[in-house]
C-alpha positions, -999 to +999 in steps of 0.1 A: +009+168+372-018+139+358-004+108+350-013+090+319-003+054+309-008+044+270-002+010+260-005+006+218-002-026+201+005-021+166+001-059+159-034-060+168-042-024+165-051-020+202-051+013+224-059+013+260-054+044+281-059+055+317-057+088+333-044+085+368-052+047+367-087+052+357-098+043+321-115+071+303-155+076+298-172+059+271-179+089+250-145+101+254-122+112+225-096+089+242-114+059+232-092+055+196-107+022+189-089+003+161-071+035+149-032+032+141-014+055+168+000+075+138-036+087+131-045+102+163-010+109+181-010+145+171-046+152+185-035+137+219-021+169+238-053+188+225-076+158+239-055+156+272-063+192+277-097+193+272-103+161+293-080+172+322-078+207+325-043+208+329-009+214+310+015+189+330+015+155+321+035+122+329+029+096+300+042+062+304+038+046+270+041+008+266+049+002+228+076-005+203+106+019+199+092+034+165+060+045+178+075+056+210+094+079+186+063+096+174+053+101+208+084+118+214+079+138+186+041+147+197+057+159+230+080+182+215+053+201+193+030+204+224+059+219+244+054+248+220+021+254+226+026+252+262+021+218+273+047+201+295+047+162+289+071+142+305+078+108+288+087+072+301+091+042+276+083+008+287+096-016+259+077-038+236+088-068+219+096-056+183+089-071+148+121-091+145+108-114+173+075-118+156+088-128+122+108-159+141+081-170+165+058-173+129+084-192+111+086-217+141+048-219+143+045-225+109+069-252+108+052-268+136+018-269+119+032-288+088+048-311+111+015-317+128-011-342+132-039-325+114-040-327+075-066-301+070-037-276+084-012-291+057-034-284+025-021-262-003-044-235+005-035-232+039+003-234+027-003-209-002-024-182+021+008-185+046+030-178+017+010-153+000+007-135+036+045-136+043+058-126+009+033-096-001+050-072-022+056-036-009+059-010-035+082+022-032+070+044-063+095+067-076+081+100-092+103+131-105+101+165-123+119+168-154+158+163-149+152+159-114+177+128-114+151+100-108+171+074-129+206+084-108+188+080-076+174+047-085+208+035-098+223+049-069+198+028-044+206-003-069+243+006-065+249-003-101+241+017-135+209-001-146+184+026-154+189+050-184+197+087-170+198+115-197+195+155-194+160+152-208+130+133-197+139+095-209+116+073-187+090+065-212+080+030-195+069+016-163+098-001-147+092-021-117+125-037-098+116-066-071+142-075-048+154-112-047+188-108-035+200-124-067+234-116-078+220-102-112+188-088-129+162-103-150+135-089-167+100-095-185+089-072-208+055-065-218+033-046-242+004-024-237-023-050-239-001-069-213+012-093-233+047-108-226+074-098-256+103-111-244+122-125-215+161-115-206+179-136-181+205-113-176+194-076-178+222-047-188+221-011-191+221-013-228+192-034-227+173-013-206+183+018-227+169+002-258+139-013-240+131+025-230+133+037-262+112+010-278+079+020-286+059-014-283+071-015-249+048-004-217+061-022-187+094-040-176+093-061-147+130-065-132+140-087-103+175-088-089+191-072-056+179-041-040+211-040-016+196-018+011+170-044+021+169-084+022+140-104+006+134-118+039+127-084+053+099-077+027+093-081-009+106-043-017+096-034-052+111+000-069+084+012-095+097+040-115+072+061-135+071+079-165+072+119-162+037+132-167+050+147-203+071+115-214+048+087-212+038+066-249+009+050-228-021+068-214-024+041-187+008+052-172-006+087-159-037+067-145-009+045-125+005+072-112-025+089-100-035+054-086-004+053-064-009+089-052-042+082-040-058+082-007-064+045-009-026+036-017-003+027+010+027+026-009+058+049-003+062+076-027+098+093-036+089+126-051+125+138-065+128+174-072+153+191-088+169+218-062+176+243-088+146+242-111+113+244-088+076+253-099+078+231-131+040+234-144+036+196-144+043+196-106+011+213-096-015+185-108+004+161-090+011+181-057-026+187-055-030+149-053-002+146-028-018+174-006-051+157-008-033+123+001-016+135+032-047+153+046-062+118+053-047+094+078-026+115+099+008+108+102+012+077+083+003+095+051+030+119+056+055+094+063+046+077+032+058+106+013+095+112+010+106+145-007+141+141-022+154+172-029+184+166-054+212+181-070+221+203-041+257+199-045+256+219-074+252+250-051+285+270-051+302+279-017+297+314-005+271+319-034+241+296-024+225+284+009+217+249+011+194+257+041+179+285+021+172+262-008+155+238+015+134+266+031+123+275-008+114+237-013+092+237+018+074+271+010+071+257-024+050+223-013+031+244+015+020+267-014+008+234-033-011+224+002+017+202+015+024+208+054+050+193+074+067+176+044+095+154+048+124+169+030+155+148+023+184+169+010+207+145-016+231+140-041+223+112-060+252+113-085+275+116-058+263+086-043+261+065-077+297+077-082+310+064-049+289+034-052+302+023-088+332+047-103+353+045-070+343+013-062+361-003-093+389+024-099+411+047-077+429+060-110+432+096-107+442+101-143+407+091-154+387+120-154+355+103-139+374+092-110+388+122-103+358+143-106+344+118-086+368+119-059+365+158-058+328+156-049+337+135-019+364+158-008+337+187-009+311+166+009+336+159+039+352+193+039+320+215+043+301+211+072+269+228+056+272+199+030+263+172+057+228+166+044+223+138+070+220+166+094+193+183+077+171+151+073+140+144+095+151+115+112+142+099+139+161+095+170+166+058+166+175+062+128+195+094+134+215+073+161+222+046+139+237+069+112+259+086+139+275+051+149+278+045+111+295+078+106+319+075+136+331+039+124+338+057+088+359+083+102+380+058+127+383+038+098+395+069+073+369+054+049+361+087+033+337+072+007+317+058+035+317+090+053+309+109+020+281+087+011+264+093+043+267+131+039+253+128+004+218+119+019+214+089+002+216+064+033+190+086+053+167+081+024+172+042+024+166+041+061+135+064+061+120+037+036+134+008+061+117+026+088+082+029+069+081-007+059+091-018+097+067+006+114+036+002+088+040-024+066+057-051+086+031-051+116+000-051+091+019-084+077+022-100+109-014-096+119-022-110+085-003-140+090-014-148+126-052-142+115-048-167+086-033-194+112-059-184+139-090-192+121-075-222+105-068-234+141-097-222+158-119-243+129-097-274+133-102-273+172-140-269+170-142-300+145-117-321+168-136-313+198-172-322+183-155-356+173-142-362+208-177-354+224-194-377+199-169-402+206-174-399+247-211-398+245-222-430+229-254-433+250-264-400+230-258-415+198-295-410+185-299-378+194-265-369+181-272-384+144-309-369+148-291-332+153-265-338+122-297-350+098-317-317+109-286-295+099-282-316+068-318-312+057-317-274+066-285-272+041-305-289+014-336-273+020-351-255-014-366-234+011-335-220+030-318-215-005-344-194-018-344-173+011-306-170+010-312-161-024-335-135-017-313-117+004-283-118-017-302-102-045-312-073-023-276-063-018-277-032-043-256+001-043-270+011-076-281+044-066-252+049-043-228+045-072-248+070-093-244+097-068-208+092-061-201+092-099-218+124-104-198+141-075-166+131-093-178+143-123-187+179-109-154+183-095-139+176-130-164+200-144-153+227-120-115+222-129-123+224-170-145+253-162-112+272-143-098+267-177-124+286-198-113+325-196-142+348-194-126+374-212-124+376-249-088+378-248-073+380-283-040+358-294-018+348-319-018+318-339+015+307-324+001+311-287-029+293-295-011+261-309+009+265-275-024+272-255-037+238-270-007+221-261-013+232-222-048+223-226-039+185-239-016+180-208-045+195-186-069+169-203-043+141-202-040+149-164-078+151-158-086+118-179-062+099-154-075+113-122-114+108-134-103+075-143-085+065-111-115+079-092-138+060-110-119+030-106-118+034-066-156+040-068-162+008-088-136-011-066-151+003-033-188-008-042-177-043-054-157-047-023-186-035-001-210-058-019-183-089-015-182-080+025-220-079+024-221-114+004-197-130+029-218-119+058-249-132+045-232-166+042-220-163+077-259-160+087-270-188+069-244-212+084-252-196+119-288-203+112-286-241+105-279-243+141-313-230+152-336-255+163-313-282+168-317-300+203-285-292+219-277-318+245-241-326+259-226-325+223-229-292+207-226-292+169-221-257+156-219-255+119-206-219+120-177-233+141-168-257+121-167-237+092-151-205+106-115-214+090-130-219+057-149-188+054-121-165+038-124-131+056-098-116+028-123-102+004-098-085-017-081-118-022-114-135-030-124-106-056-090-109-074-093-148-080-133-146-086-135-119-109-121-102-142-112-069-132-097-037-146-062-052-142-052-087-143-021-107-131+004-118-160+028-138-144+041-117-116+030-085-130-002-065-127-013-053-161-044-037-180-067-057-189-076-041-220-108-065-227-125-050-199-114-012-203-150+004-192-135+040-201-135+057-231-098+072-237-098+109-247-082+118-283-082+155-283-047+159-301-042+134-322-072+135-341-093+160-364-083+194-343-120+203-342-108+237-326-085+248-355-117+266-376-113+292-347-081+303-362-081+293-397-068+323-419-071+347-386-044+368-374-058+365-340-078+338-319-103+342-293-090+323-265-126+317-245-137+302-279-108+281-285-112+268-249-148+261-253-144+243-286-110+223-272-131+211-242-166+205-258-161+167-266-139+164-235-168+172-214-189+149-233-169+121-229-166+130-190-204+120-190-200+088-211-171+078-190-194+085-158-221+064-175-197+038-185-183+034-147-218+031-133-227+002-158-193-012-151-196-010-114-233-027-117-219-053-141-189-064-118-213-064-087-237-089-106-207-110-115-194-111-078-230-124-069-226-148-094-193-161-084-198-161-047-225-183-057-205-207-068-183-202-042-210-207-014-219-241-032-177-252-026-182-242+012-216-258+015-199-290+002-171-286+026-197-284+055-213-314+041-182-334+040-174-325+079-212-333+086-207-369+073-175-374+092-191-365+126-220-390+114-194-413+106-180-413+138-212-414+155-218-447+139-186-461+148-188-477+180-154-499+176-120-483+189-141-457+212-108-453+237-081-450+209-101-425+192-105-405+225-069-409+233-061-395+198-087-368+201-072-356+233-034-354+223-045-336+191-066-313+211-035-308+234-010-300+206-037-275+195-040-259+224-003-253+225+001-241+192-028-217+199-015-204+228+019-196+209+000-182+180-021-157+198+011-145+220+027-135+184+005-103+188+013-095+224+038-067+231 
């Protein structure tokens, strides 16, 4: 039996592995680098078998409980393939420990002796990193019960729920633990229309039917999380056939894309599978789930709703779930996380039965009937059918045992009807992925600032202690200042910036996007001369229109991602060039006892958060209005398709004809759409080029600001070198400050240890 030791740190994204105490060779596939455990854990058995030629292993895993549960899952699957894996868990520090340590350190920094660490930009960076929003997007097919499920999660009726599709706006509900909901309402241009200090169901119903309303930003209490845990945002998206705003479709495709890491609640009606509009969305989900390993699968929670409508003895709930699994597999989705549920039962328990016990009330009587049904029928214990991890299952079993011992039938039925497992699955994802990433982001923000402050204070102390090298120190500072002001150096730096160019790469990738879209259009063009009636032609055109809508959103989002990726890459390269420029300032400087390194002095000021810089420096396709990202219509680069609302150029095919040629109809219908595909491609390329140029201009301004910061620091060092008074006092002060800094740095680095 081979002994494998794995230490995985989800905060640093570091993995170390030994086999029988020996580290793998440099070219081993076991060197996972900074990949998240969930991206490689399923590959592990195959790699171990290849490298060890053995089927028996003992794995000691040092890591968090949630990550260990994924290791356990891997071992169970490996056993099916003939590999025997014994496991041992060495516990690690969990997320809650880290969050308490972060708050303690931040408070110490704000009370500490360094003014530069108390500046508004430092406080802002900390608060942004700590309170970053985390989205849970809710998508559903027609009449799947989306609004009912959201209301069940909110524990009150806020979202309008009807038998027909009724969500025509995008509604964002952000958790702030308040005792009531408030809302801000925006039109399609992102303008604030109205503010509601106290939001009601009636108001939401009227807003949803108002054609002027495109987005509603709501804040209030999402009870199953606290805002201290994470700023959770439930996003209710319109159905594919029910949006008034073309941008809504793009928003749906945007959050389904591979680059998104948001949780998606995909709600299916157990009694109405295989709805046509599902296919296109599910193909996108399948593509996203194939990239990024287990994390990509974990973020999609498929809720099979209305399972309580099945009649005892006539239908099998397990058979229904198997049917859903097969349906998803047919759409390219393997190993889906399927959660059976009755959202209406959960909502009734949390609203009607929480307020009344009057059996003469028909709603109360009916709701109690559902409670009895869930308690009396073990086949309706939905929590037993949910793909829960051992820790979550243990928590639910404890909660269920407490409910039974307290004779709390409502709590017991609530667990059985599936809403509690869904809530816990969302919390688990946040805990496992979002929080660990957030903790690293906060620590990185601290660490760079602390290192920069330490370098500056150390240099000041060295200057103070080496008064005999005063002339040499001043000469070195002067050399750096002259280089910083040098026209030659500035010209060389500008030349390097201008060489950053991805035009040909952008063009090639944009063409690839259009080729795929063209292939999808070609599939719609039937090769046969099938004759159809006028009525069939009208229906076919409606199908074409829905297809065109989805294709427009798909192409738009892919080109958006292309633009964003190229701009991001340009910005990263620009920052790297600036780092080189600062590092070069120390070249040719006569380094004596005192080392003056401009790069170390500036490390904390040169931001590594490129996305934040881009948002602050550029006008992008979406802009922030108050707390909401909305479409920036003045910057729209793409031409929306207007196939159905305008002339209907294809109608001349069946004017005064009894039958219509399907092929000619399709060709005529899609002709202008194909033209606009290429127009949008060209617009996207030009827009990406323009944005890259704007990034260059804005970064140039940012670099001037950073140069000013460096000049100020150099001047302070120069003043320190010229000051021959109070030397001993300044040395004592520096020593005390450096000791304080060292203690804080040790504590900060320890946050990311496990």
